All heavy atoms as TSV, in Angstrom:
chain	resi	resn	atom	element	x	y	z
A	1	MET	N	N	0.905	-1.172	-0.040
A	1	MET	CA	C	0.041	0.037	0.013
A	1	MET	C	C	0.890	1.251	-0.040
A	1	MET	O	O	1.927	1.325	-0.528
A	1	MET	CB	C	-0.919	-0.013	1.259
A	1	MET	CG	C	-1.974	-1.099	1.165
A	1	MET	SD	S	-3.030	-0.855	2.646
A	1	MET	CE	C	-4.303	0.096	1.859
A	2	GLU	N	N	0.386	2.276	0.662
A	2	GLU	CA	C	1.067	3.575	0.617
A	2	GLU	C	C	2.165	3.638	1.660
A	2	GLU	O	O	2.879	4.613	1.786
A	2	GLU	CB	C	0.051	4.685	0.883
A	2	GLU	CG	C	-0.953	4.922	-0.195
A	2	GLU	CD	C	-0.322	5.483	-1.477
A	2	GLU	OE1	O	0.598	6.334	-1.287
A	2	GLU	OE2	O	-0.630	4.978	-2.479
A	3	ARG	N	N	2.463	2.615	2.447
A	3	ARG	CA	C	3.421	2.636	3.444
A	3	ARG	C	C	4.894	2.646	2.989
A	3	ARG	O	O	5.776	2.891	3.677
A	3	ARG	CB	C	3.153	1.407	4.451
A	3	ARG	CG	C	1.907	1.467	5.077
A	3	ARG	CD	C	1.741	0.310	6.051
A	3	ARG	NE	N	0.358	0.073	6.289
A	3	ARG	CZ	C	-0.121	-0.881	6.896
A	3	ARG	NH1	N	0.641	-1.913	7.259
A	3	ARG	NH2	N	-1.389	-1.056	7.110
A	4	ASP	N	N	5.019	2.248	1.736
A	4	ASP	CA	C	6.456	1.985	1.238
A	4	ASP	C	C	6.949	3.163	0.328
A	4	ASP	O	O	7.764	2.978	-0.522
A	4	ASP	CB	C	6.492	0.715	0.481
A	4	ASP	CG	C	6.143	-0.457	1.285
A	4	ASP	OD1	O	6.501	-0.481	2.495
A	4	ASP	OD2	O	5.570	-1.454	0.833
A	5	ARG	N	N	6.354	4.301	0.574
A	5	ARG	CA	C	6.709	5.413	-0.324
A	5	ARG	C	C	8.015	6.093	0.048
A	5	ARG	O	O	8.689	6.685	-0.833
A	5	ARG	CB	C	5.596	6.528	-0.296
A	5	ARG	CG	C	4.290	5.919	-0.958
A	5	ARG	CD	C	3.358	7.064	-1.088
A	5	ARG	NE	N	3.615	7.787	-2.250
A	5	ARG	CZ	C	2.796	8.649	-2.697
A	5	ARG	NH1	N	1.700	8.945	-2.149
A	5	ARG	NH2	N	3.163	9.303	-3.820
A	6	LEU	N	N	8.363	6.093	1.354
A	6	LEU	CA	C	9.683	6.783	1.716
A	6	LEU	C	C	10.576	5.719	2.224
A	6	LEU	O	O	10.307	4.752	2.816
A	6	LEU	CB	C	9.379	7.718	2.916
A	6	LEU	CG	C	8.434	8.907	2.623
A	6	LEU	CD1	C	8.225	9.732	3.878
A	6	LEU	CD2	C	9.034	9.806	1.603
A	7	ARG	N	N	11.886	6.076	1.864
A	7	ARG	CA	C	13.024	5.181	2.381
A	7	ARG	C	C	13.990	6.178	2.971
A	7	ARG	O	O	14.536	6.999	2.235
A	7	ARG	CB	C	13.472	4.349	1.221
A	7	ARG	CG	C	14.493	3.377	1.584
A	7	ARG	CD	C	15.124	2.573	0.466
A	7	ARG	NE	N	16.022	3.545	-0.204
A	7	ARG	CZ	C	16.481	3.307	-1.455
A	7	ARG	NH1	N	16.204	2.304	-2.079
A	7	ARG	NH2	N	17.359	4.235	-1.937
A	8	PHE	N	N	14.443	5.912	4.113
A	8	PHE	CA	C	15.339	6.785	4.807
A	8	PHE	C	C	16.767	6.210	4.542
A	8	PHE	O	O	17.007	4.944	4.833
A	8	PHE	CB	C	15.124	6.929	6.296
A	8	PHE	CG	C	13.890	7.657	6.542
A	8	PHE	CD1	C	12.649	6.981	6.745
A	8	PHE	CD2	C	13.909	9.077	6.671
A	8	PHE	CE1	C	11.473	7.724	7.023
A	8	PHE	CE2	C	12.733	9.763	6.811
A	8	PHE	CZ	C	11.604	9.061	7.034
A	9	THR	N	N	17.726	6.981	4.095
A	9	THR	CA	C	19.030	6.568	3.791
A	9	THR	C	C	20.015	7.687	4.264
A	9	THR	O	O	19.856	8.874	4.009
A	9	THR	CB	C	19.246	6.383	2.216
A	9	THR	OG1	O	18.246	5.504	1.714
A	9	THR	CG2	C	20.663	5.807	1.914
A	10	GLU	N	N	21.107	7.224	4.918
A	10	GLU	CA	C	22.082	8.224	5.415
A	10	GLU	C	C	22.772	8.718	4.155
A	10	GLU	O	O	23.016	8.026	3.146
A	10	GLU	CB	C	23.047	7.618	6.303
A	10	GLU	CG	C	22.492	7.416	7.661
A	10	GLU	CD	C	23.514	7.062	8.682
A	10	GLU	OE1	O	24.583	7.675	8.637
A	10	GLU	OE2	O	23.226	6.264	9.558
A	11	GLY	N	N	23.274	9.930	4.190
A	11	GLY	CA	C	24.016	10.483	3.094
A	11	GLY	C	C	24.643	11.795	3.437
A	11	GLY	O	O	24.491	12.384	4.464
A	12	VAL	N	N	25.409	12.347	2.460
A	12	VAL	CA	C	26.165	13.643	2.566
A	12	VAL	C	C	25.585	14.533	1.519
A	12	VAL	O	O	25.597	14.124	0.253
A	12	VAL	CB	C	27.572	13.391	2.427
A	12	VAL	CG1	C	28.377	14.825	2.570
A	12	VAL	CG2	C	28.061	12.455	3.451
A	13	LEU	N	N	25.058	15.664	1.903
A	13	LEU	CA	C	24.478	16.632	0.955
A	13	LEU	C	C	25.567	17.525	0.384
A	13	LEU	O	O	26.388	18.103	1.084
A	13	LEU	CB	C	23.403	17.463	1.780
A	13	LEU	CG	C	22.853	18.685	0.941
A	13	LEU	CD1	C	21.939	18.101	-0.200
A	13	LEU	CD2	C	22.013	19.523	1.882
A	14	TYR	N	N	25.500	17.728	-0.910
A	14	TYR	CA	C	26.258	18.698	-1.654
A	14	TYR	C	C	25.363	19.690	-2.262
A	14	TYR	O	O	24.376	19.418	-2.974
A	14	TYR	CB	C	27.092	18.092	-2.727
A	14	TYR	CG	C	28.287	17.231	-2.397
A	14	TYR	CD1	C	28.077	15.872	-1.888
A	14	TYR	CD2	C	29.528	17.706	-2.475
A	14	TYR	CE1	C	29.097	15.126	-1.490
A	14	TYR	CE2	C	30.521	16.888	-2.051
A	14	TYR	CZ	C	30.458	15.625	-1.520
A	14	TYR	OH	O	31.396	14.845	-1.172
A	15	ASN	N	N	25.596	20.978	-1.895
A	15	ASN	CA	C	24.583	22.018	-2.303
A	15	ASN	C	C	25.120	23.372	-2.705
A	15	ASN	O	O	24.269	24.230	-3.024
A	15	ASN	CB	C	23.579	22.189	-1.258
A	15	ASN	CG	C	24.115	22.836	-0.006
A	15	ASN	OD1	O	25.309	22.896	0.161
A	15	ASN	ND2	N	23.231	23.093	0.907
A	16	GLN	N	N	26.373	23.641	-2.720
A	16	GLN	CA	C	26.909	24.949	-3.009
A	16	GLN	C	C	27.642	24.983	-4.254
A	16	GLN	O	O	28.938	25.265	-4.258
A	16	GLN	CB	C	27.738	25.407	-1.887
A	16	GLN	CG	C	26.856	25.575	-0.517
A	16	GLN	CD	C	27.694	26.258	0.579
A	16	GLN	OE1	O	28.890	26.523	0.427
A	16	GLN	NE2	N	26.981	26.505	1.677
A	17	PHE	N	N	27.016	24.631	-5.285
A	17	PHE	CA	C	27.700	24.715	-6.646
A	17	PHE	C	C	27.489	26.065	-7.263
A	17	PHE	O	O	26.466	26.622	-7.283
A	17	PHE	CB	C	27.005	23.571	-7.551
A	17	PHE	CG	C	27.207	22.252	-7.113
A	17	PHE	CD1	C	26.253	21.638	-6.366
A	17	PHE	CD2	C	28.418	21.486	-7.355
A	17	PHE	CE1	C	26.456	20.308	-5.870
A	17	PHE	CE2	C	28.551	20.267	-6.898
A	17	PHE	CZ	C	27.540	19.666	-6.131
A	18	LEU	N	N	28.595	26.550	-7.782
A	18	LEU	CA	C	28.627	27.886	-8.421
A	18	LEU	C	C	28.081	27.892	-9.810
A	18	LEU	O	O	27.576	28.947	-10.346
A	18	LEU	CB	C	30.030	28.520	-8.504
A	18	LEU	CG	C	30.526	28.698	-6.997
A	18	LEU	CD1	C	32.043	29.221	-7.142
A	18	LEU	CD2	C	29.724	29.637	-6.268
A	19	SER	N	N	28.011	26.733	-10.519
A	19	SER	CA	C	27.477	26.669	-11.786
A	19	SER	C	C	26.854	25.318	-12.043
A	19	SER	O	O	27.106	24.339	-11.317
A	19	SER	CB	C	28.569	26.799	-12.864
A	19	SER	OG	O	29.469	25.776	-12.954
A	20	GLN	N	N	25.951	25.209	-13.064
A	20	GLN	CA	C	25.343	24.016	-13.411
A	20	GLN	C	C	26.434	22.971	-13.968
A	20	GLN	O	O	26.346	21.789	-13.726
A	20	GLN	CB	C	24.284	24.237	-14.543
A	20	GLN	CG	C	23.360	23.092	-14.804
A	20	GLN	CD	C	22.473	22.707	-13.650
A	20	GLN	OE1	O	22.167	23.557	-12.764
A	20	GLN	NE2	N	22.062	21.475	-13.593
A	21	VAL	N	N	27.422	23.485	-14.676
A	21	VAL	CA	C	28.454	22.658	-15.163
A	21	VAL	C	C	29.241	22.025	-13.978
A	21	VAL	O	O	29.468	20.737	-14.070
A	21	VAL	CB	C	29.464	23.492	-15.939
A	21	VAL	CG1	C	30.736	22.666	-16.272
A	21	VAL	CG2	C	28.794	23.948	-17.224
A	22	ASP	N	N	29.521	22.733	-12.940
A	22	ASP	CA	C	30.187	22.100	-11.693
A	22	ASP	C	C	29.347	20.981	-11.136
A	22	ASP	O	O	29.742	19.943	-10.806
A	22	ASP	CB	C	30.462	23.187	-10.660
A	22	ASP	CG	C	31.661	24.081	-11.086
A	22	ASP	OD1	O	32.267	23.869	-12.013
A	22	ASP	OD2	O	31.717	25.168	-10.415
A	23	PHE	N	N	27.984	21.327	-11.023
A	23	PHE	CA	C	27.014	20.341	-10.408
A	23	PHE	C	C	27.079	19.067	-11.281
A	23	PHE	O	O	27.154	17.980	-10.735
A	23	PHE	CB	C	25.626	20.925	-10.384
A	23	PHE	CG	C	24.632	19.886	-10.110
A	23	PHE	CD1	C	24.348	19.411	-8.735
A	23	PHE	CD2	C	23.827	19.322	-11.153
A	23	PHE	CE1	C	23.461	18.485	-8.616
A	23	PHE	CE2	C	22.913	18.329	-10.898
A	23	PHE	CZ	C	22.647	17.873	-9.588
A	24	GLU	N	N	26.954	19.216	-12.583
A	24	GLU	CA	C	26.802	18.045	-13.432
A	24	GLU	C	C	28.172	17.224	-13.411
A	24	GLU	O	O	28.025	16.053	-13.518
A	24	GLU	CB	C	26.465	18.461	-14.862
A	24	GLU	CG	C	25.007	19.043	-14.975
A	24	GLU	CD	C	24.708	19.635	-16.351
A	24	GLU	OE1	O	25.568	19.631	-17.206
A	24	GLU	OE2	O	23.573	20.103	-16.445
A	25	LEU	N	N	29.253	17.884	-13.369
A	25	LEU	CA	C	30.518	17.138	-13.338
A	25	LEU	C	C	30.613	16.334	-12.143
A	25	LEU	O	O	30.947	15.089	-12.166
A	25	LEU	CB	C	31.675	18.143	-13.318
A	25	LEU	CG	C	33.013	17.687	-13.184
A	25	LEU	CD1	C	33.517	16.876	-14.506
A	25	LEU	CD2	C	34.099	18.725	-12.865
A	26	LEU	N	N	30.323	16.934	-10.928
A	26	LEU	CA	C	30.404	16.035	-9.746
A	26	LEU	C	C	29.330	15.006	-9.630
A	26	LEU	O	O	29.476	13.890	-9.186
A	26	LEU	CB	C	30.299	17.040	-8.448
A	26	LEU	CG	C	30.816	16.390	-7.237
A	26	LEU	CD1	C	32.303	16.005	-7.362
A	26	LEU	CD2	C	30.664	17.334	-6.062
A	27	ARG	N	N	28.074	15.342	-10.026
A	27	ARG	CA	C	26.976	14.385	-10.089
A	27	ARG	C	C	27.378	13.183	-10.919
A	27	ARG	O	O	27.090	11.972	-10.587
A	27	ARG	CB	C	25.716	15.112	-10.634
A	27	ARG	CG	C	24.541	14.091	-10.584
A	27	ARG	CD	C	23.523	14.286	-11.667
A	27	ARG	NE	N	24.099	14.551	-12.997
A	27	ARG	CZ	C	23.464	15.255	-13.870
A	27	ARG	NH1	N	22.266	15.766	-13.655
A	27	ARG	NH2	N	24.062	15.522	-15.065
A	28	ASN	N	N	27.825	13.483	-12.175
A	28	ASN	CA	C	28.180	12.390	-13.085
A	28	ASN	C	C	29.344	11.497	-12.458
A	28	ASN	O	O	29.259	10.288	-12.659
A	28	ASN	CB	C	28.617	12.895	-14.380
A	28	ASN	CG	C	27.537	13.540	-15.147
A	28	ASN	OD1	O	26.263	13.455	-14.774
A	28	ASN	ND2	N	27.809	14.348	-16.160
A	29	TYR	N	N	30.313	12.132	-11.810
A	29	TYR	CA	C	31.281	11.341	-11.147
A	29	TYR	C	C	30.730	10.418	-10.108
A	29	TYR	O	O	31.033	9.303	-9.947
A	29	TYR	CB	C	32.375	12.246	-10.546
A	29	TYR	CG	C	33.434	11.448	-9.943
A	29	TYR	CD1	C	34.517	10.928	-10.669
A	29	TYR	CD2	C	33.585	11.445	-8.489
A	29	TYR	CE1	C	35.457	10.162	-10.092
A	29	TYR	CE2	C	34.651	10.749	-7.908
A	29	TYR	CZ	C	35.550	10.070	-8.687
A	29	TYR	OH	O	36.620	9.442	-8.046
A	30	ALA	N	N	29.891	11.022	-9.230
A	30	ALA	CA	C	29.214	10.215	-8.178
A	30	ALA	C	C	28.319	9.081	-8.691
A	30	ALA	O	O	28.388	7.962	-8.229
A	30	ALA	CB	C	28.389	11.147	-7.265
A	31	ARG	N	N	27.694	9.423	-9.782
A	31	ARG	CA	C	26.875	8.347	-10.482
A	31	ARG	C	C	27.678	7.238	-11.016
A	31	ARG	O	O	27.341	6.096	-10.886
A	31	ARG	CB	C	25.997	9.065	-11.591
A	31	ARG	CG	C	24.981	8.068	-12.256
A	31	ARG	CD	C	24.350	8.650	-13.415
A	31	ARG	NE	N	23.431	9.708	-12.909
A	31	ARG	CZ	C	22.975	10.706	-13.722
A	31	ARG	NH1	N	23.417	10.889	-14.892
A	31	ARG	NH2	N	22.127	11.585	-13.132
A	32	ASP	N	N	28.828	7.631	-11.622
A	32	ASP	CA	C	29.689	6.619	-12.169
A	32	ASP	C	C	30.271	5.680	-11.096
A	32	ASP	O	O	30.425	4.528	-11.324
A	32	ASP	CB	C	30.850	7.269	-12.970
A	32	ASP	CG	C	30.317	7.902	-14.239
A	32	ASP	OD1	O	29.151	7.573	-14.740
A	32	ASP	OD2	O	31.157	8.614	-14.892
A	33	LEU	N	N	30.545	6.220	-9.865
A	33	LEU	CA	C	31.009	5.480	-8.819
A	33	LEU	C	C	29.955	4.552	-8.138
A	33	LEU	O	O	30.185	3.758	-7.410
A	33	LEU	CB	C	31.548	6.364	-7.754
A	33	LEU	CG	C	32.952	7.023	-7.987
A	33	LEU	CD1	C	33.349	7.886	-6.741
A	33	LEU	CD2	C	34.034	6.016	-8.302
A	34	GLY	N	N	28.732	4.916	-8.439
A	34	GLY	CA	C	27.532	4.170	-7.844
A	34	GLY	C	C	27.237	4.675	-6.456
A	34	GLY	O	O	26.690	3.962	-5.699
A	35	VAL	N	N	27.592	5.921	-6.140
A	35	VAL	CA	C	27.383	6.512	-4.711
A	35	VAL	C	C	26.385	7.616	-4.705
A	35	VAL	O	O	26.117	8.082	-3.601
A	35	VAL	CB	C	28.696	6.959	-4.134
A	35	VAL	CG1	C	29.713	5.684	-4.006
A	35	VAL	CG2	C	29.359	8.104	-4.800
A	36	LEU	N	N	25.806	7.927	-5.860
A	36	LEU	CA	C	24.724	8.966	-5.881
A	36	LEU	C	C	23.458	8.403	-5.300
A	36	LEU	O	O	22.940	7.423	-5.858
A	36	LEU	CB	C	24.509	9.482	-7.292
A	36	LEU	CG	C	23.559	10.610	-7.511
A	36	LEU	CD1	C	24.097	11.889	-6.826
A	36	LEU	CD2	C	23.317	10.856	-9.022
A	37	VAL	N	N	22.903	9.013	-4.281
A	37	VAL	CA	C	21.659	8.569	-3.688
A	37	VAL	C	C	20.461	9.385	-4.362
A	37	VAL	O	O	19.407	8.757	-4.563
A	37	VAL	CB	C	21.737	8.757	-2.160
A	37	VAL	CG1	C	20.358	8.492	-1.413
A	37	VAL	CG2	C	22.789	7.949	-1.537
A	38	TRP	N	N	20.659	10.654	-4.334
A	38	TRP	CA	C	19.512	11.550	-4.839
A	38	TRP	C	C	20.084	12.768	-5.518
A	38	TRP	O	O	21.213	13.162	-5.186
A	38	TRP	CB	C	18.676	11.884	-3.601
A	38	TRP	CG	C	17.602	12.816	-3.907
A	38	TRP	CD1	C	16.316	12.549	-4.422
A	38	TRP	CD2	C	17.570	14.215	-3.731
A	38	TRP	NE1	N	15.591	13.625	-4.461
A	38	TRP	CE2	C	16.334	14.790	-4.024
A	38	TRP	CE3	C	18.596	15.194	-3.209
A	38	TRP	CZ2	C	16.024	16.097	-3.988
A	38	TRP	CZ3	C	18.221	16.519	-3.155
A	38	TRP	CH2	C	16.921	16.973	-3.574
A	39	GLU	N	N	19.247	13.371	-6.365
A	39	GLU	CA	C	19.726	14.639	-7.098
A	39	GLU	C	C	18.555	15.511	-7.397
A	39	GLU	O	O	17.475	15.065	-7.685
A	39	GLU	CB	C	20.549	14.289	-8.345
A	39	GLU	CG	C	19.649	13.590	-9.383
A	39	GLU	CD	C	20.411	13.386	-10.715
A	39	GLU	OE1	O	20.754	14.457	-11.420
A	39	GLU	OE2	O	20.645	12.295	-11.006
A	40	ASN	N	N	18.815	16.785	-7.428
A	40	ASN	CA	C	17.798	17.780	-7.829
A	40	ASN	C	C	18.590	18.817	-8.824
A	40	ASN	O	O	19.106	19.758	-8.273
A	40	ASN	CB	C	17.120	18.543	-6.710
A	40	ASN	CG	C	16.041	19.401	-7.215
A	40	ASN	OD1	O	16.220	20.064	-8.303
A	40	ASN	ND2	N	14.973	19.550	-6.360
A	41	PRO	N	N	18.601	18.520	-10.026
A	41	PRO	CA	C	19.494	19.388	-10.954
A	41	PRO	C	C	19.034	20.799	-10.902
A	41	PRO	O	O	19.847	21.789	-11.034
A	41	PRO	CB	C	19.327	18.730	-12.273
A	41	PRO	CG	C	19.030	17.364	-12.057
A	41	PRO	CD	C	18.125	17.350	-10.727
A	42	THR	N	N	17.647	21.058	-10.840
A	42	THR	CA	C	17.210	22.463	-10.928
A	42	THR	C	C	17.747	23.220	-9.723
A	42	THR	O	O	18.176	24.427	-9.842
A	42	THR	CB	C	15.594	22.434	-10.762
A	42	THR	OG1	O	15.184	21.605	-11.870
A	42	THR	CG2	C	15.120	23.740	-10.902
A	43	LYS	N	N	17.809	22.644	-8.516
A	43	LYS	CA	C	18.312	23.346	-7.398
A	43	LYS	C	C	19.750	23.174	-7.041
A	43	LYS	O	O	20.313	23.599	-6.097
A	43	LYS	CB	C	17.514	23.047	-6.184
A	43	LYS	CG	C	16.039	23.479	-6.188
A	43	LYS	CD	C	15.279	23.145	-5.054
A	43	LYS	CE	C	13.875	23.671	-5.083
A	43	LYS	NZ	N	13.174	23.472	-3.931
A	44	ARG	N	N	20.479	22.350	-7.976
A	44	ARG	CA	C	21.875	21.932	-7.834
A	44	ARG	C	C	22.052	21.246	-6.421
A	44	ARG	O	O	22.964	21.668	-5.768
A	44	ARG	CB	C	22.772	23.071	-7.959
A	44	ARG	CG	C	22.637	23.674	-9.371
A	44	ARG	CD	C	23.733	24.788	-9.451
A	44	ARG	NE	N	23.408	25.576	-10.651
A	44	ARG	CZ	C	23.786	26.825	-10.797
A	44	ARG	NH1	N	24.364	27.511	-9.828
A	44	ARG	NH2	N	23.595	27.475	-11.899
A	45	LEU	N	N	21.304	20.264	-6.146
A	45	LEU	CA	C	21.458	19.497	-4.806
A	45	LEU	C	C	21.724	18.066	-5.186
A	45	LEU	O	O	21.104	17.493	-6.159
A	45	LEU	CB	C	20.153	19.572	-4.044
A	45	LEU	CG	C	19.611	20.991	-3.637
A	45	LEU	CD1	C	18.250	20.781	-2.922
A	45	LEU	CD2	C	20.594	21.573	-2.613
A	46	MET	N	N	22.602	17.435	-4.452
A	46	MET	CA	C	22.828	15.987	-4.586
A	46	MET	C	C	23.240	15.396	-3.330
A	46	MET	O	O	23.827	16.112	-2.429
A	46	MET	CB	C	23.805	15.732	-5.655
A	46	MET	CG	C	25.192	16.193	-5.379
A	46	MET	SD	S	26.314	15.811	-6.822
A	46	MET	CE	C	27.497	14.671	-5.967
A	47	VAL	N	N	22.899	14.136	-3.071
A	47	VAL	CA	C	23.328	13.405	-1.861
A	47	VAL	C	C	24.070	12.165	-2.289
A	47	VAL	O	O	23.668	11.513	-3.206
A	47	VAL	CB	C	22.007	12.940	-1.028
A	47	VAL	CG1	C	22.469	12.068	0.129
A	47	VAL	CG2	C	21.268	14.242	-0.642
A	48	VAL	N	N	25.192	11.886	-1.605
A	48	VAL	CA	C	26.068	10.692	-1.908
A	48	VAL	C	C	25.992	9.896	-0.652
A	48	VAL	O	O	25.822	10.465	0.483
A	48	VAL	CB	C	27.369	11.030	-2.441
A	48	VAL	CG1	C	27.430	11.896	-3.704
A	48	VAL	CG2	C	28.255	11.796	-1.333
A	49	THR	N	N	26.340	8.636	-0.802
A	49	THR	CA	C	26.471	7.707	0.364
A	49	THR	C	C	27.597	8.240	1.277
A	49	THR	O	O	28.628	8.714	0.766
A	49	THR	CB	C	26.719	6.262	-0.090
A	49	THR	OG1	O	27.987	6.247	-0.774
A	49	THR	CG2	C	25.622	5.740	-0.967
A	50	PRO	N	N	27.571	7.943	2.605
A	50	PRO	CA	C	28.665	8.311	3.440
A	50	PRO	C	C	29.946	7.630	2.930
A	50	PRO	O	O	31.065	8.272	3.186
A	50	PRO	CB	C	28.313	7.847	4.837
A	50	PRO	CG	C	26.687	7.816	4.739
A	50	PRO	CD	C	26.426	7.443	3.354
A	51	GLY	N	N	29.885	6.375	2.500
A	51	GLY	CA	C	31.055	5.639	2.095
A	51	GLY	C	C	31.651	6.267	0.755
A	51	GLY	O	O	32.898	6.132	0.598
A	52	GLY	N	N	30.917	6.898	-0.067
A	52	GLY	CA	C	31.357	7.500	-1.292
A	52	GLY	C	C	31.851	8.861	-1.104
A	52	GLY	O	O	32.560	9.448	-2.036
A	53	HIS	N	N	31.507	9.516	0.010
A	53	HIS	CA	C	31.858	10.948	0.260
A	53	HIS	C	C	33.299	11.220	0.148
A	53	HIS	O	O	33.757	12.222	-0.578
A	53	HIS	CB	C	31.231	11.351	1.642
A	53	HIS	CG	C	31.757	12.687	2.046
A	53	HIS	ND1	N	31.392	13.875	1.252
A	53	HIS	CD2	C	32.433	13.063	3.134
A	53	HIS	CE1	C	31.949	14.849	1.951
A	53	HIS	NE2	N	32.541	14.464	3.015
A	54	PRO	N	N	34.186	10.452	0.754
A	54	PRO	CA	C	35.652	10.787	0.621
A	54	PRO	C	C	36.137	10.750	-0.781
A	54	PRO	O	O	36.901	11.716	-1.186
A	54	PRO	CB	C	36.362	9.593	1.419
A	54	PRO	CG	C	35.333	9.197	2.370
A	54	PRO	CD	C	33.969	9.344	1.655
A	55	ASP	N	N	35.716	9.846	-1.653
A	55	ASP	CA	C	36.168	9.830	-2.993
A	55	ASP	C	C	35.665	10.995	-3.825
A	55	ASP	O	O	36.327	11.678	-4.619
A	55	ASP	CB	C	35.751	8.543	-3.740
A	55	ASP	CG	C	36.463	7.261	-3.226
A	55	ASP	OD1	O	37.625	7.452	-2.814
A	55	ASP	OD2	O	35.907	6.226	-3.304
A	56	VAL	N	N	34.443	11.346	-3.529
A	56	VAL	CA	C	33.785	12.424	-4.254
A	56	VAL	C	C	34.422	13.740	-3.924
A	56	VAL	O	O	34.726	14.544	-4.669
A	56	VAL	CB	C	32.235	12.429	-4.050
A	56	VAL	CG1	C	31.527	13.704	-4.543
A	56	VAL	CG2	C	31.544	11.263	-4.599
A	57	ARG	N	N	34.618	13.840	-2.590
A	57	ARG	CA	C	35.306	15.125	-2.054
A	57	ARG	C	C	36.715	15.205	-2.527
A	57	ARG	O	O	37.091	16.296	-3.039
A	57	ARG	CB	C	35.310	15.060	-0.494
A	57	ARG	CG	C	35.934	16.260	0.125
A	57	ARG	CD	C	36.057	16.263	1.620
A	57	ARG	NE	N	36.833	15.083	2.050
A	57	ARG	CZ	C	36.694	14.327	2.997
A	57	ARG	NH1	N	35.615	14.644	3.860
A	57	ARG	NH2	N	37.469	13.353	3.317
A	58	ARG	N	N	37.404	14.226	-2.673
A	58	ARG	CA	C	38.777	14.177	-3.211
A	58	ARG	C	C	38.755	14.629	-4.708
A	58	ARG	O	O	39.513	15.456	-5.152
A	58	ARG	CB	C	39.404	12.787	-3.079
A	58	ARG	CG	C	40.953	12.827	-3.089
A	58	ARG	CD	C	41.482	11.471	-2.785
A	58	ARG	NE	N	41.032	10.891	-1.543
A	58	ARG	CZ	C	40.343	9.828	-1.419
A	58	ARG	NH1	N	39.940	9.058	-2.438
A	58	ARG	NH2	N	39.963	9.362	-0.242
A	59	PHE	N	N	37.825	14.078	-5.445
A	59	PHE	CA	C	37.669	14.373	-6.912
A	59	PHE	C	C	37.421	15.871	-6.951
A	59	PHE	O	O	37.981	16.536	-7.825
A	59	PHE	CB	C	36.569	13.530	-7.486
A	59	PHE	CG	C	36.237	13.877	-8.946
A	59	PHE	CD1	C	37.095	13.514	-9.998
A	59	PHE	CD2	C	35.139	14.683	-9.152
A	59	PHE	CE1	C	36.773	13.886	-11.257
A	59	PHE	CE2	C	34.836	15.046	-10.404
A	59	PHE	CZ	C	35.615	14.617	-11.444
A	60	TRP	N	N	36.445	16.352	-6.202
A	60	TRP	CA	C	36.064	17.795	-6.302
A	60	TRP	C	C	37.162	18.699	-5.942
A	60	TRP	O	O	37.451	19.693	-6.647
A	60	TRP	CB	C	34.902	17.984	-5.338
A	60	TRP	CG	C	34.301	19.398	-5.451
A	60	TRP	CD1	C	34.167	20.314	-4.445
A	60	TRP	CD2	C	33.858	19.985	-6.617
A	60	TRP	NE1	N	33.608	21.449	-5.012
A	60	TRP	CE2	C	33.439	21.322	-6.292
A	60	TRP	CE3	C	33.629	19.599	-7.938
A	60	TRP	CZ2	C	32.906	22.182	-7.268
A	60	TRP	CZ3	C	33.123	20.476	-8.868
A	60	TRP	CH2	C	32.737	21.727	-8.485
A	61	LYS	N	N	38.045	18.346	-4.983
A	61	LYS	CA	C	39.109	19.257	-4.655
A	61	LYS	C	C	40.177	19.199	-5.758
A	61	LYS	O	O	40.740	20.256	-6.043
A	61	LYS	CB	C	39.798	18.734	-3.337
A	61	LYS	CG	C	39.013	19.099	-2.094
A	61	LYS	CD	C	39.771	18.657	-0.878
A	61	LYS	CE	C	38.931	19.112	0.414
A	61	LYS	NZ	N	39.656	18.839	1.603
A	62	ARG	N	N	40.401	18.084	-6.383
A	62	ARG	CA	C	41.369	18.027	-7.548
A	62	ARG	C	C	40.822	18.925	-8.687
A	62	ARG	O	O	41.604	19.627	-9.355
A	62	ARG	CB	C	41.490	16.604	-8.049
A	62	ARG	CG	C	42.494	15.801	-7.162
A	62	ARG	CD	C	42.952	14.536	-7.850
A	62	ARG	NE	N	41.821	13.825	-8.517
A	62	ARG	CZ	C	41.231	12.697	-7.990
A	62	ARG	NH1	N	41.671	12.241	-6.881
A	62	ARG	NH2	N	40.258	12.146	-8.709
A	63	GLN	N	N	39.560	18.853	-8.895
A	63	GLN	CA	C	38.900	19.643	-10.034
A	63	GLN	C	C	39.055	21.161	-9.792
A	63	GLN	O	O	39.263	21.935	-10.690
A	63	GLN	CB	C	37.446	19.245	-10.231
A	63	GLN	CG	C	37.247	17.833	-10.772
A	63	GLN	CD	C	37.985	17.612	-12.029
A	63	GLN	OE1	O	37.801	18.364	-12.942
A	63	GLN	NE2	N	38.712	16.562	-12.095
A	64	LYS	N	N	38.815	21.573	-8.608
A	64	LYS	CA	C	38.829	22.986	-8.157
A	64	LYS	C	C	40.202	23.558	-8.317
A	64	LYS	O	O	40.462	24.631	-8.606
A	64	LYS	CB	C	38.340	23.217	-6.778
A	64	LYS	CG	C	36.813	23.071	-6.734
A	64	LYS	CD	C	36.210	23.296	-5.432
A	64	LYS	CE	C	36.915	23.876	-4.227
A	64	LYS	NZ	N	36.256	24.041	-3.087
A	65	HIS	N	N	41.333	22.640	-8.120
A	65	HIS	CA	C	42.675	23.203	-8.256
A	65	HIS	C	C	43.289	23.061	-9.559
A	65	HIS	O	O	44.367	23.505	-9.713
A	65	HIS	CB	C	43.543	22.485	-7.241
A	65	HIS	CG	C	43.187	22.712	-5.733
A	65	HIS	ND1	N	43.123	23.995	-5.254
A	65	HIS	CD2	C	42.830	21.906	-4.741
A	65	HIS	CE1	C	42.793	23.920	-3.966
A	65	HIS	NE2	N	42.542	22.678	-3.623
A	66	SER	N	N	42.566	22.497	-10.443
A	66	SER	CA	C	43.170	22.379	-11.915
A	66	SER	C	C	42.535	23.229	-12.811
A	66	SER	O	O	41.642	24.048	-12.532
A	66	SER	CB	C	42.996	21.000	-12.340
A	66	SER	OG	O	41.637	20.515	-12.314
């Protein structure tokens, strides 16, 4: 019935993207790793698994410095 509509999952929120291109780059990386839990491209929000957070964060830091 209607009881199975929500599923609670722990995650790490990413939400301060300066551009849509930045958002899409990181979202695609997280998706390719299989750690993307949820996304809202219109608001540039995404959630990744706690286990995937270190890899995504490391990738993002490398991208910002290059």
